[in-house]
C-alpha positions in Angstrom: 80.7 -68.0 -3.7 81.5 -71.4 -2.4 80.6 -74.3 -4.7 77.9 -76.5 -3.3 76.7 -73.9 -0.7 73.2 -72.5 -0.9 73.0 -68.7 -1.3 69.9 -66.7 -0.4 68.1 -65.2 -3.4 68.4 -61.6 -2.0 72.2 -62.1 -1.8 72.4 -63.3 -5.4 70.4 -60.4 -6.7 72.5 -57.9 -4.8 75.6 -59.5 -6.2 74.2 -59.2 -9.8 73.4 -55.5 -9.2 76.8 -54.8 -7.8 78.5 -56.4 -10.9 76.2 -54.6 -13.3 74.6 -57.9 -14.6 71.2 -58.0 -16.1 69.3 -55.1 -17.6 71.3 -51.9 -18.1 70.8 -49.4 -15.2 70.5 -45.7 -15.5 73.3 -43.5 -14.1 72.7 -42.7 -10.5 72.8 -39.1 -9.5 72.7 -37.7 -6.0 69.5 -36.2 -4.8 69.2 -32.5 -5.1 67.8 -29.9 -2.8 65.7 -26.8 -3.2 67.1 -23.7 -1.4 64.6 -20.9 -0.5 65.3 -17.4 0.8 63.2 -15.9 3.6 59.7 -15.0 2.5 60.1 -16.6 -0.9 57.8 -19.7 -0.8 55.3 -21.5 1.4 53.8 -25.0 0.5 50.2 -26.1 1.0 48.7 -29.6 0.7 46.1 -31.9 2.2 46.1 -35.6 3.2 43.4 -38.0 4.4 44.1 -39.1 8.0 42.0 -41.4 10.3 41.4 -39.8 13.7 39.3 -40.9 16.7 37.1 -38.0 17.8 34.4 -38.4 20.4 35.0 -42.2 20.5 34.3 -42.5 16.8 37.0 -43.1 14.1 36.5 -40.7 11.2 38.4 -39.8 8.0 39.5 -36.2 8.1 41.4 -34.1 5.6 44.5 -32.8 7.3 45.5 -29.4 5.8 49.0 -28.2 6.3 50.9 -25.1 5.4 54.7 -25.0 5.7 57.2 -22.1 5.2 60.2 -23.3 3.2 62.8 -21.1 4.9 61.9 -21.2 8.6 60.2 -24.6 8.4 57.3 -23.5 10.6 54.0 -25.3 10.1 50.3 -24.9 10.6 47.9 -27.8 10.8 44.1 -28.1 10.8 41.5 -30.8 10.2 38.3 -30.7 8.1 35.6 -33.3 7.4 35.6 -32.2 3.8 37.9 -29.8 1.9 36.3 -27.5 -0.7 37.3 -24.0 -1.7 35.3 -22.7 1.2 37.4 -24.7 3.7 40.6 -24.0 1.7 40.1 -20.2 2.1 39.2 -20.6 5.8 42.4 -22.7 6.4 44.7 -20.2 4.6 43.3 -17.3 6.6 43.8 -19.1 9.9 47.3 -20.3 8.9 48.6 -16.9 7.7 47.2 -15.2 10.9 48.8 -17.9 13.0 52.2 -17.5 11.4 51.7 -13.7 11.1 53.3 -13.2 7.6 52.7 -14.2 4.0 55.3 -15.6 1.5 55.3 -14.4 -2.1 54.5 -17.8 -3.6 52.4 -20.7 -2.5 53.3 -24.0 -4.1 50.4 -26.5 -4.5 49.6 -29.7 -6.3 47.2 -29.8 -9.3 44.0 -30.2 -7.2 40.8 -28.8 -8.6 40.1 -27.2 -5.2 42.4 -24.3 -6.3 43.2 -25.0 -10.0 40.5 -24.3 -12.6 42.3 -25.8 -15.6 45.8 -26.7 -16.7 48.6 -28.4 -14.8 52.1 -27.4 -13.6 53.3 -24.0 -14.8 50.3 -23.8 -17.2 47.8 -24.2 -14.3 45.3 -21.4 -13.9 43.7 -20.9 -10.5 40.0 -20.5 -10.2 39.0 -16.8 -10.3 37.8 -16.7 -6.6 41.0 -18.3 -5.4 43.1 -16.0 -7.5 41.2 -13.0 -6.1 41.7 -14.4 -2.6 45.5 -14.7 -3.2 45.7 -11.1 -4.4 44.1 -9.8 -1.2 46.9 -11.4 0.8 49.6 -10.5 -1.8 50.8 -13.9 -2.9 50.5 -16.2 -6.0 49.5 -19.8 -6.4 51.9 -22.0 -8.4 51.4 -25.7 -9.2 54.3 -28.2 -9.7 54.4 -30.6 -12.6 52.2 -33.7 -12.4 54.2 -36.4 -10.6 56.9 -34.1 -9.4 56.0 -34.4 -5.7 59.6 -33.6 -4.8 58.9 -29.9 -5.7 56.6 -29.7 -2.7 58.5 -32.2 -0.5 58.7 -30.0 2.6 54.9 -30.2 3.1 54.6 -33.7 1.5 57.1 -35.2 3.9 55.4 -33.5 6.8 52.3 -35.6 6.6 54.1 -38.8 7.5 55.6 -37.0 10.5 52.1 -35.7 11.5 50.5 -39.1 11.3 53.2 -40.8 13.3 53.3 -38.1 16.0 50.2 -35.9 16.5 47.3 -38.4 17.0 49.4 -40.8 19.2 48.3 -40.7 22.9 45.8 -38.0 22.4 42.0 -38.0 22.9 39.6 -35.5 21.2 36.1 -34.7 22.4 34.9 -32.9 19.2 36.2 -31.2 16.1 36.9 -27.9 18.0 39.0 -29.8 20.5 40.9 -31.6 17.7 41.8 -28.3 16.0 42.6 -26.6 19.3 45.1 -29.3 20.1 46.5 -29.2 16.6 47.3 -25.5 17.0 48.9 -26.1 20.3 51.0 -29.0 18.8 52.2 -26.7 16.0 53.1 -24.0 18.5 55.2 -26.4 20.5 56.9 -28.0 17.4 57.7 -24.6 15.9 59.3 -23.5 19.2 61.5 -26.7 19.5 65.1 -26.9 18.5 65.6 -28.4 15.0 68.8 -30.6 14.7 69.0 -30.2 10.9 68.5 -26.4 11.0 70.6 -26.1 14.2 68.1 -23.5 15.3 64.6 -23.0 16.5 62.1 -22.6 13.6 60.3 -19.9 15.5 63.5 -17.8 15.6 63.9 -18.3 11.9 60.3 -17.1 11.4 61.2 -13.8 13.0 63.9 -13.3 10.3 61.4 -14.4 7.6 58.8 -11.9 8.8 61.2 -9.1 8.0 61.2 -10.2 4.3 57.7 -11.5 3.9 54.4 -9.6 3.4 52.4 -8.6 6.5 48.9 -10.1 7.0 46.3 -7.4 6.2 44.7 -5.9 9.3 41.3 -6.5 7.8 40.4 -9.2 5.3 37.1 -10.3 3.6 35.2 -12.7 5.8 35.0 -16.3 4.4 31.4 -17.4 4.0 29.0 -19.1 1.7 25.4 -18.0 0.8 22.7 -20.6 0.2 19.0 -20.3 -0.7 16.7 -22.6 1.3 13.0 -23.1 1.8 11.7 -23.4 5.4 9.8 -26.7 5.6 6.6 -27.5 7.4 8.5 -28.2 10.6 10.1 -24.8 10.6 13.6 -26.2 9.6 16.1 -25.6 6.9 18.6 -28.3 5.8 22.3 -27.5 5.3 25.1 -30.1 4.9 23.1 -32.9 6.4 22.0 -30.9 9.4 18.8 -29.0 10.3 18.5 -25.5 11.7 15.2 -23.9 13.0 13.8 -20.7 11.6 11.2 -18.3 13.1 7.6 -19.2 12.6 7.0 -16.0 10.6 8.9 -17.4 7.6 7.4 -20.9 7.6 7.2 -22.1 4.0 9.2 -19.2 2.5 12.6 -19.1 0.8 15.3 -17.5 2.9 19.1 -16.9 2.6 21.5 -18.9 4.7 25.0 -17.5 5.4 27.4 -20.1 6.4 30.8 -19.6 8.1 32.9 -22.2 9.8 31.6 -21.1 13.2 28.0 -20.1 12.6 24.9 -20.4 10.4 22.9 -17.2 10.0 19.4 -17.1 8.6 18.4 -14.0 6.6 15.1 -12.7 5.2 16.5 -10.5 2.4 18.7 -8.0 4.5 17.0 -8.8 7.9 18.9 -11.1 10.2 16.5 -13.7 11.6 18.7 -15.8 13.9 22.2 -17.2 14.3 23.0 -20.9 15.0 26.3 -22.5 16.0 27.4 -24.4 12.9 27.2 -28.2 13.2 29.9 -30.4 11.5 29.1 -31.6 8.0 27.2 -34.8 7.9 26.5 -34.9 11.6 22.7 -35.3 11.0 22.2 -33.0 13.9 19.4 -30.5 14.7 19.7 -27.0 16.1 16.4 -25.5 17.3 16.4 -22.2 19.1 13.9 -21.2 21.7 10.6 -19.9 20.4 11.0 -21.7 17.0 8.4 -24.2 16.0 5.9 -26.0 18.2 6.8 -29.0 20.3 4.0 -31.5 20.9 4.0 -33.2 24.3 2.2 -36.4 25.2 0.1 -36.2 28.3 1.5 -38.2 31.2 -1.9 -38.8 32.8 -5.4 -39.0 31.2 -6.8 -36.0 33.3 -10.3 -34.7 32.7 -11.7 -35.3 29.2 -13.7 -32.4 27.7 -17.0 -33.2 25.9 -15.5 -31.7 22.7 -12.7 -34.2 22.9 -15.1 -37.1 23.3 -17.0 -35.9 20.2 -13.8 -35.6 18.2 
């Protein structure tokens, strides 16, 4: 340094680091890399992302599944992410990619894990049973070791910087339809790091991975609801109409991601299209309830009406 000449603080601190001055530093080691064979591992995680849908900005949970060998991905958005949505996502993802890896690496979220962390984590019984049906196992990485699932973790930054930009979405269905199309296009594009197309590598991976079962258990939830005086049942902040014959009675509601079915014991009463959680919407089918209409003109008044 030249005596009498001012030196920027960042330059001074960099000089001190280069000379080893100050606090002792730990030995630097080059970053490692996890190598996976075909069909060995897939990684799943979620991340909150702000998306404008129907002109309104909402917070969605972006769920992603990535195969570690071929690097193909599947992406879907949910307004909330519970075990019900998690099973729905995994079914759609595995059917989209048309094979199943032996191991699914996850974080220590309570959505899948019942208790414990890392290698000692125990999945919830319903999630473990779900994994057995598709012939794979859930494994959690150590707390704070996000590098173990870096392939899916790093993917969320890429998704947020690329997918929502320049796109408009009319509703949740349109959002997820465009997300699938985006995944299909990215999976079929040449990857400079792999020097190959991920979709081509997926064909090799499918030869070593498990096949998706031709039939799987449907993903649904059962609820018990009482039909109120207006002939409606409430579910996830929305209202669905029921036939007048079950007014005031308790009925069973079967919920899937596409529909809401009302049941009286084993008898199917009606089927509604499912409304998004928290939309505060109302679905009333024809013939359900009684709609009161105000007269547009006075008309002829009957004597009984005058007396009342």
